KOLGU-4560 file (N, C-alpha, C; in nm, 3 decimals, padded with zeros to 5 digits):
<recs>
<n_xx: 00.886 n_yy: 00.919 n_zz: 02.346 ca_xx: 00.818 ca_yy: 00.903 ca_zz: 02.220 c_xx: 00.846 c_yy: 01.023 c_zz: 02.128 mol: A seq: 1 type: UNK>
<n_xx: 00.849 n_yy: 01.141 n_zz: 02.188 ca_xx: 00.873 ca_yy: 01.261 ca_zz: 02.107 c_xx: 01.012 c_yy: 01.257 c_zz: 02.043 mol: A seq: 2 type: UNK>
<n_xx: 01.112 n_yy: 01.216 n_zz: 02.121 ca_xx: 01.249 ca_yy: 01.208 ca_zz: 02.067 c_xx: 01.257 c_yy: 01.108 c_zz: 01.952 mol: A seq: 3 type: UNK>
<n_xx: 01.187 n_yy: 00.996 n_zz: 01.968 ca_xx: 01.187 ca_yy: 00.894 ca_zz: 01.863 c_xx: 01.124 c_yy: 00.951 c_zz: 01.736 mol: A seq: 4 type: UNK>
<n_xx: 01.012 n_yy: 01.021 n_zz: 01.750 ca_xx: 00.946 ca_yy: 01.082 ca_zz: 01.635 c_xx: 01.034 c_yy: 01.183 c_zz: 01.566 mol: A seq: 5 type: UNK>
<n_xx: 01.100 n_yy: 01.267 n_zz: 01.644 ca_xx: 01.189 ca_yy: 01.367 ca_zz: 01.586 c_xx: 01.308 c_yy: 01.301 c_zz: 01.516 mol: A seq: 6 type: UNK>
<n_xx: 01.359 n_yy: 01.193 n_zz: 01.573 ca_xx: 01.471 ca_yy: 01.122 ca_zz: 01.511 c_xx: 01.430 c_yy: 01.061 c_zz: 01.377 mol: A seq: 7 type: UNK>
<n_xx: 01.310 n_yy: 01.008 n_zz: 01.371 ca_xx: 01.260 ca_yy: 00.951 ca_zz: 01.246 c_xx: 01.247 c_yy: 01.060 c_zz: 01.140 mol: A seq: 8 type: UNK>
<n_xx: 01.194 n_yy: 01.174 n_zz: 01.178 ca_xx: 01.179 ca_yy: 01.284 ca_zz: 01.083 c_xx: 01.315 c_yy: 01.332 c_zz: 01.032 mol: A seq: 9 type: UNK>
<n_xx: 01.416 n_yy: 01.335 n_zz: 01.118 ca_xx: 01.551 ca_yy: 01.374 ca_zz: 01.074 c_xx: 01.605 c_yy: 01.275 c_zz: 00.972 mol: A seq: 10 type: UNK>
<n_xx: 01.576 n_yy: 01.146 n_zz: 00.991 ca_xx: 01.620 ca_yy: 01.046 ca_zz: 00.895 c_xx: 01.551 c_yy: 01.066 c_zz: 00.760 mol: A seq: 11 type: UNK>
<n_xx: 01.424 n_yy: 01.100 n_zz: 00.763 ca_xx: 01.349 ca_yy: 01.124 ca_zz: 00.640 c_xx: 01.409 c_yy: 01.243 c_zz: 00.564 mol: A seq: 12 type: UNK>
<n_xx: 01.440 n_yy: 01.350 n_zz: 00.637 ca_xx: 01.500 ca_yy: 01.468 ca_zz: 00.575 c_xx: 01.636 c_yy: 01.434 c_zz: 00.515 mol: A seq: 13 type: UNK>
<n_xx: 01.717 n_yy: 01.358 n_zz: 00.586 ca_xx: 01.849 ca_yy: 01.318 ca_zz: 00.536 c_xx: 01.835 c_yy: 01.234 c_zz: 00.409 mol: A seq: 14 type: UNK>
<n_xx: 01.740 n_yy: 01.143 n_zz: 00.408 ca_xx: 01.716 ca_yy: 01.061 ca_zz: 00.290 c_xx: 01.673 c_yy: 01.146 c_zz: 00.171 mol: A seq: 15 type: UNK>
<n_xx: 01.584 n_yy: 01.240 n_zz: 00.195 ca_xx: 01.540 ca_yy: 01.331 ca_zz: 00.087 c_xx: 01.656 c_yy: 01.413 c_zz: 00.035 mol: A seq: 16 type: UNK>
<n_xx: 01.742 n_yy: 01.461 n_zz: 00.124 ca_xx: 01.859 ca_yy: 01.540 ca_zz: 00.084 c_xx: 01.950 c_yy: 01.460 c_zz: -00.009 mol: A seq: 17 type: UNK>
<n_xx: 01.969 n_yy: 01.332 n_zz: 00.021 ca_xx: 02.055 ca_yy: 01.248 ca_zz: -00.062 c_xx: 02.005 c_yy: 01.239 c_zz: -00.206 mol: A seq: 18 type: UNK>
<n_xx: 01.875 n_yy: 01.253 n_zz: -00.223 ca_xx: 01.815 ca_yy: 01.244 ca_zz: -00.357 c_xx: 01.773 c_yy: 01.381 c_zz: -00.411 mol: A seq: 19 type: UNK>
<n_xx: 01.826 n_yy: 01.487 n_zz: -00.348 ca_xx: 01.795 ca_yy: 01.625 ca_zz: -00.389 c_xx: 01.644 c_yy: 01.648 c_zz: -00.401 mol: A seq: 20 type: UNK>
<n_xx: 01.572 n_yy: 01.600 n_zz: -00.303 ca_xx: 01.427 ca_yy: 01.612 ca_zz: -00.299 c_xx: 01.387 c_yy: 01.691 c_zz: -00.176 mol: A seq: 21 type: UNK>
<n_xx: 01.298 n_yy: 01.785 n_zz: -00.194 ca_xx: 01.249 ca_yy: 01.862 ca_zz: -00.081 c_xx: 01.145 c_yy: 01.783 c_zz: -00.003 mol: A seq: 22 type: UNK>
<n_xx: 01.145 n_yy: 01.803 n_zz: 00.125 ca_xx: 01.046 ca_yy: 01.738 ca_zz: 00.211 c_xx: 01.009 c_yy: 01.834 c_zz: 00.323 mol: A seq: 23 type: UNK>
<n_xx: 00.884 n_yy: 01.835 n_zz: 00.359 ca_xx: 00.837 ca_yy: 01.916 ca_zz: 00.471 c_xx: 00.784 c_yy: 01.821 c_zz: 00.576 mol: A seq: 24 type: UNK>
<n_xx: 00.830 n_yy: 01.838 n_zz: 00.699 ca_xx: 00.787 ca_yy: 01.749 ca_zz: 00.806 c_xx: 00.700 c_yy: 01.825 c_zz: 00.905 mol: A seq: 25 type: UNK>
<n_xx: 00.620 n_yy: 01.750 n_zz: 00.979 ca_xx: 00.536 ca_yy: 01.808 ca_zz: 01.084 c_xx: 00.529 c_yy: 01.706 c_zz: 01.197 mol: A seq: 26 type: UNK>
<n_xx: 00.528 n_yy: 01.755 n_zz: 01.318 ca_xx: 00.521 ca_yy: 01.669 ca_zz: 01.436 c_xx: 00.412 c_yy: 01.724 c_zz: 01.526 mol: A seq: 27 type: UNK>
<n_xx: 00.312 n_yy: 01.644 n_zz: 01.554 ca_xx: 00.200 ca_yy: 01.688 ca_zz: 01.637 c_xx: 00.195 c_yy: 01.606 c_zz: 01.765 mol: A seq: 28 type: UNK>
<n_xx: 00.166 n_yy: 01.671 n_zz: 01.875 ca_xx: 00.147 ca_yy: 01.602 ca_zz: 02.003 c_xx: 00.007 c_yy: 01.636 c_zz: 02.055 mol: A seq: 29 type: UNK>
<n_xx: -00.043 n_yy: 01.552 n_zz: 02.141 ca_xx: -00.175 ca_yy: 01.570 ca_zz: 02.201 c_xx: -00.287 c_yy: 01.573 c_zz: 02.097 mol: A seq: 30 type: UNK>
<n_xx: -00.267 n_yy: 01.501 n_zz: 01.989 ca_xx: -00.368 ca_yy: 01.490 ca_zz: 01.884 c_xx: -00.369 c_yy: 01.345 c_zz: 01.838 mol: A seq: 31 type: UNK>
<n_xx: -00.488 n_yy: 01.291 n_zz: 01.816 ca_xx: -00.497 ca_yy: 01.155 ca_zz: 01.765 c_xx: -00.424 c_yy: 01.148 c_zz: 01.631 mol: A seq: 32 type: UNK>
<n_xx: -00.348 n_yy: 01.043 n_zz: 01.605 ca_xx: -00.270 ca_yy: 01.035 ca_zz: 01.482 c_xx: -00.352 c_yy: 01.057 c_zz: 01.355 mol: A seq: 33 type: UNK>
<n_xx: -00.468 n_yy: 00.993 n_zz: 01.348 ca_xx: -00.549 ca_yy: 01.009 ca_zz: 01.227 c_xx: -00.597 c_yy: 01.153 c_zz: 01.209 mol: A seq: 34 type: UNK>
<n_xx: -00.627 n_yy: 01.222 n_zz: 01.319 ca_xx: -00.668 ca_yy: 01.363 ca_zz: 01.309 c_xx: -00.553 c_yy: 01.450 c_zz: 01.262 mol: A seq: 35 type: UNK>
<n_xx: -00.434 n_yy: 01.424 n_zz: 01.315 ca_xx: -00.316 ca_yy: 01.501 ca_zz: 01.273 c_xx: -00.288 c_yy: 01.480 c_zz: 01.124 mol: A seq: 36 type: UNK>
<n_xx: -00.295 n_yy: 01.356 n_zz: 01.080 ca_xx: -00.268 ca_yy: 01.327 ca_zz: 00.939 c_xx: -00.373 c_yy: 01.390 c_zz: 00.849 mol: A seq: 37 type: UNK>
<n_xx: -00.499 n_yy: 01.373 n_zz: 00.884 ca_xx: -00.607 ca_yy: 01.431 ca_zz: 00.803 c_xx: -00.597 c_yy: 01.583 c_zz: 00.799 mol: A seq: 38 type: UNK>
<n_xx: -00.560 n_yy: 01.644 n_zz: 00.911 ca_xx: -00.543 ca_yy: 01.790 ca_zz: 00.915 c_xx: -00.433 c_yy: 01.836 c_zz: 00.822 mol: A seq: 39 type: UNK>
<n_xx: -00.321 n_yy: 01.763 n_zz: 00.818 ca_xx: -00.210 ca_yy: 01.798 ca_zz: 00.728 c_xx: -00.250 c_yy: 01.780 c_zz: 00.582 mol: A seq: 40 type: UNK>
<n_xx: -00.328 n_yy: 01.678 n_zz: 00.554 ca_xx: -00.374 ca_yy: 01.655 ca_zz: 00.416 c_xx: -00.457 c_yy: 01.774 c_zz: 00.369 mol: A seq: 41 type: UNK>
<n_xx: -00.547 n_yy: 01.820 n_zz: 00.455 ca_xx: -00.633 ca_yy: 01.934 ca_zz: 00.419 c_xx: -00.551 c_yy: 02.062 c_zz: 00.407 mol: A seq: 42 type: UNK>
<n_xx: -00.467 n_yy: 02.090 n_zz: 00.508 ca_xx: -00.387 ca_yy: 02.213 ca_zz: 00.508 c_xx: -00.294 c_yy: 02.220 c_zz: 00.387 mol: A seq: 43 type: UNK>
<n_xx: -00.234 n_yy: 02.109 n_zz: 00.352 ca_xx: -00.138 ca_yy: 02.108 ca_zz: 00.243 c_xx: -00.198 c_yy: 02.077 c_zz: 00.108 mol: A seq: 44 type: UNK>
<n_xx: -00.329 n_yy: 02.053 n_zz: 00.106 ca_xx: -00.398 ca_yy: 02.014 ca_zz: -00.019 c_xx: -00.329 c_yy: 01.895 c_zz: -00.086 mol: A seq: 45 type: UNK>
<n_xx: -00.291 n_yy: 01.798 n_zz: -00.003 ca_xx: -00.223 ca_yy: 01.679 ca_zz: -00.054 c_xx: -00.324 c_yy: 01.581 c_zz: -00.112 mol: A seq: 46 type: UNK>
<n_xx: -00.278 n_yy: 01.500 n_zz: -00.208 ca_xx: -00.369 ca_yy: 01.403 ca_zz: -00.269 c_xx: -00.321 c_yy: 01.259 c_zz: -00.249 mol: A seq: 47 type: UNK>
<n_xx: -00.213 n_yy: 01.242 n_zz: -00.171 ca_xx: -00.162 ca_yy: 01.108 ca_zz: -00.145 c_xx: -00.106 c_yy: 01.099 c_zz: -00.004 mol: A seq: 48 type: UNK>
<n_xx: -00.145 n_yy: 00.993 n_zz: 00.066 ca_xx: -00.091 ca_yy: 00.961 ca_zz: 00.198 c_xx: -00.013 c_yy: 00.831 c_zz: 00.181 mol: A seq: 49 type: UNK>
<n_xx: 00.114 n_yy: 00.830 n_zz: 00.222 ca_xx: 00.195 ca_yy: 00.708 ca_zz: 00.221 c_xx: 00.219 c_yy: 00.671 c_zz: 00.366 mol: A seq: 50 type: UNK>
<n_xx: 00.180 n_yy: 00.549 n_zz: 00.401 ca_xx: 00.185 ca_yy: 00.509 ca_zz: 00.542 c_xx: 00.242 c_yy: 00.369 c_zz: 00.556 mol: A seq: 51 type: UNK>
<n_xx: 00.342 n_yy: 00.355 n_zz: 00.641 ca_xx: 00.397 ca_yy: 00.224 ca_zz: 00.671 c_xx: 00.303 c_yy: 00.150 c_zz: 00.765 mol: A seq: 52 type: UNK>
<n_xx: 00.277 n_yy: 00.023 n_zz: 00.736 ca_xx: 00.184 ca_yy: -00.057 ca_zz: 00.815 c_xx: 00.236 c_yy: -00.198 c_zz: 00.834 mol: A seq: 53 type: UNK>
<n_xx: 00.183 n_yy: -00.266 n_zz: 00.933 ca_xx: 00.203 ca_yy: -00.409 ca_zz: 00.954 c_xx: 00.067 c_yy: -00.472 c_zz: 00.970 mol: A seq: 54 type: UNK>
<n_xx: 00.051 n_yy: -00.590 n_zz: 00.915 ca_xx: -00.077 ca_yy: -00.659 ca_zz: 00.928 c_xx: -00.098 c_yy: -00.700 c_zz: 01.074 mol: A seq: 55 type: UNK>
<n_xx: -00.220 n_yy: -00.677 n_zz: 01.122 ca_xx: -00.257 ca_yy: -00.713 ca_zz: 01.259 c_xx: -00.334 c_yy: -00.845 c_zz: 01.258 mol: A seq: 56 type: UNK>
<n_xx: -00.323 n_yy: -00.922 n_zz: 01.365 ca_xx: -00.397 ca_yy: -01.048 ca_zz: 01.370 c_xx: -00.548 c_yy: -01.022 c_zz: 01.360 mol: A seq: 57 type: UNK>
<n_xx: -00.610 n_yy: -01.086 n_zz: 01.262 ca_xx: -00.753 ca_yy: -01.068 ca_zz: 01.239 c_xx: -00.795 c_yy: -01.165 c_zz: 01.130 mol: A seq: 58 type: UNK>
<n_xx: -00.924 n_yy: -01.196 n_zz: 01.127 ca_xx: -00.974 ca_yy: -01.282 ca_zz: 01.021 c_xx: -00.983 c_yy: -01.207 c_zz: 00.888 mol: A seq: 59 type: UNK>
<n_xx: -00.989 n_yy: -01.076 n_zz: 00.895 ca_xx: -00.990 ca_yy: -00.993 ca_zz: 00.775 c_xx: -00.861 c_yy: -00.912 c_zz: 00.770 mol: A seq: 60 type: UNK>
<n_xx: -00.830 n_yy: -00.857 n_zz: 00.656 ca_xx: -00.710 ca_yy: -00.775 ca_zz: 00.642 c_xx: -00.724 c_yy: -00.650 c_zz: 00.728 mol: A seq: 61 type: UNK>
<n_xx: -00.631 n_yy: -00.630 n_zz: 00.822 ca_xx: -00.641 ca_yy: -00.518 ca_zz: 00.916 c_xx: -00.501 c_yy: -00.466 c_zz: 00.945 mol: A seq: 62 type: UNK>
<n_xx: -00.481 n_yy: -00.335 n_zz: 00.924 ca_xx: -00.352 ca_yy: -00.271 ca_zz: 00.948 c_xx: -00.351 c_yy: -00.183 c_zz: 01.072 mol: A seq: 63 type: UNK>
<n_xx: -00.456 n_yy: -00.187 n_zz: 01.152 ca_xx: -00.462 ca_yy: -00.108 ca_zz: 01.273 c_xx: -00.568 c_yy: 00.001 c_zz: 01.265 mol: A seq: 64 type: UNK>
<n_xx: -00.594 n_yy: 00.061 n_zz: 01.383 ca_xx: -00.701 ca_yy: 00.161 ca_zz: 01.393 c_xx: -00.673 c_yy: 00.288 c_zz: 01.313 mol: A seq: 65 type: UNK>
<n_xx: -00.549 n_yy: 00.334 n_zz: 01.314 ca_xx: -00.517 ca_yy: 00.458 ca_zz: 01.242 c_xx: -00.534 c_yy: 00.437 c_zz: 01.092 mol: A seq: 66 type: UNK>
<n_xx: -00.480 n_yy: 00.328 n_zz: 01.039 ca_xx: -00.495 ca_yy: 00.299 ca_zz: 00.896 c_xx: -00.641 c_yy: 00.284 c_zz: 00.859 mol: A seq: 67 type: UNK>
<n_xx: -00.719 n_yy: 00.217 n_zz: 00.943 ca_xx: -00.861 ca_yy: 00.198 ca_zz: 00.915 c_xx: -00.935 c_yy: 00.332 c_zz: 00.914 mol: A seq: 68 type: UNK>
<n_xx: -00.902 n_yy: 00.420 n_zz: 01.009 ca_xx: -00.968 ca_yy: 00.551 ca_zz: 01.015 c_xx: -00.932 c_yy: 00.634 c_zz: 00.892 mol: A seq: 69 type: UNK>
<n_xx: -00.807 n_yy: 00.630 n_zz: 00.850 ca_xx: -00.767 ca_yy: 00.705 ca_zz: 00.731 c_xx: -00.837 c_yy: 00.651 c_zz: 00.606 mol: A seq: 70 type: UNK>
<n_xx: -00.843 n_yy: 00.519 n_zz: 00.596 ca_xx: -00.907 ca_yy: 00.457 ca_zz: 00.481 c_xx: -01.055 c_yy: 00.497 c_zz: 00.473 mol: A seq: 71 type: UNK>
<n_xx: -01.116 n_yy: 00.510 n_zz: 00.588 ca_xx: -01.258 ca_yy: 00.545 ca_zz: 00.594 c_xx: -01.283 c_yy: 00.694 c_zz: 00.568 mol: A seq: 72 type: UNK>
<n_xx: -01.193 n_yy: 00.779 n_zz: 00.616 ca_xx: -01.223 ca_yy: 00.922 ca_zz: 00.617 c_xx: -01.143 c_yy: 01.008 c_zz: 00.520 mol: A seq: 73 type: UNK>
<n_xx: -01.028 n_yy: 00.963 n_zz: 00.475 ca_xx: -00.943 ca_yy: 01.047 ca_zz: 00.391 c_xx: -01.002 c_yy: 01.064 c_zz: 00.251 mol: A seq: 74 type: UNK>
<n_xx: -00.991 n_yy: 01.186 n_zz: 00.201 ca_xx: -01.034 ca_yy: 01.212 ca_zz: 00.064 c_xx: -00.917 c_yy: 01.202 c_zz: -00.033 mol: A seq: 75 type: UNK>
<n_xx: -00.798 n_yy: 01.177 n_zz: 00.020 ca_xx: -00.679 ca_yy: 01.157 ca_zz: -00.061 c_xx: -00.659 c_yy: 01.008 c_zz: -00.085 mol: A seq: 76 type: UNK>
<n_xx: -00.581 n_yy: 00.975 n_zz: -00.185 ca_xx: -00.542 ca_yy: 00.835 ca_zz: -00.207 c_xx: -00.447 c_yy: 00.793 c_zz: -00.095 mol: A seq: 77 type: UNK>
<n_xx: -00.446 n_yy: 00.664 n_zz: -00.066 ca_xx: -00.359 ca_yy: 00.612 ca_zz: 00.041 c_xx: -00.278 c_yy: 00.496 c_zz: -00.014 mol: A seq: 78 type: UNK>
<n_xx: -00.147 n_yy: 00.499 n_zz: 00.013 ca_xx: -00.059 ca_yy: 00.389 ca_zz: -00.023 c_xx: -00.007 c_yy: 00.329 c_zz: 00.108 mol: A seq: 79 type: UNK>
<n_xx: -00.047 n_yy: 00.207 n_zz: 00.139 ca_xx: 00.002 ca_yy: 00.138 ca_zz: 00.256 c_xx: 00.125 c_yy: 00.058 c_zz: 00.216 mol: A seq: 80 type: UNK>
<n_xx: 00.236 n_yy: 00.075 n_zz: 00.291 ca_xx: 00.361 ca_yy: 00.008 ca_zz: 00.261 c_xx: 00.393 c_yy: -00.086 c_zz: 00.377 mol: A seq: 81 type: UNK>
<n_xx: 00.413 n_yy: -00.214 n_zz: 00.345 ca_xx: 00.443 ca_yy: -00.312 ca_zz: 00.447 c_xx: 00.571 c_yy: -00.386 c_zz: 00.409 mol: A seq: 82 type: UNK>
<n_xx: 00.654 n_yy: -00.413 n_zz: 00.508 ca_xx: 00.780 ca_yy: -00.483 ca_zz: 00.477 c_xx: 00.762 c_yy: -00.632 c_zz: 00.479 mol: A seq: 83 type: UNK>
</recs>
């Protein structure tokens, strides 16, 4: 899982480089995803979270536990992106 995460971050950096855009990445282990994301938002004083999601089977609109936790707890705006 760690290698996959690192590979994804390398792709993000390469994409940013192609558009001459700076990007800072962070990789956290042994931390719940929502806690890691919320911690980065606070540390970096960010005001927007962009998160890729897929709709989960449910009678209501549901993108998963991490997305739901961020929506409930984040003080930043959130943009959910689904393909």
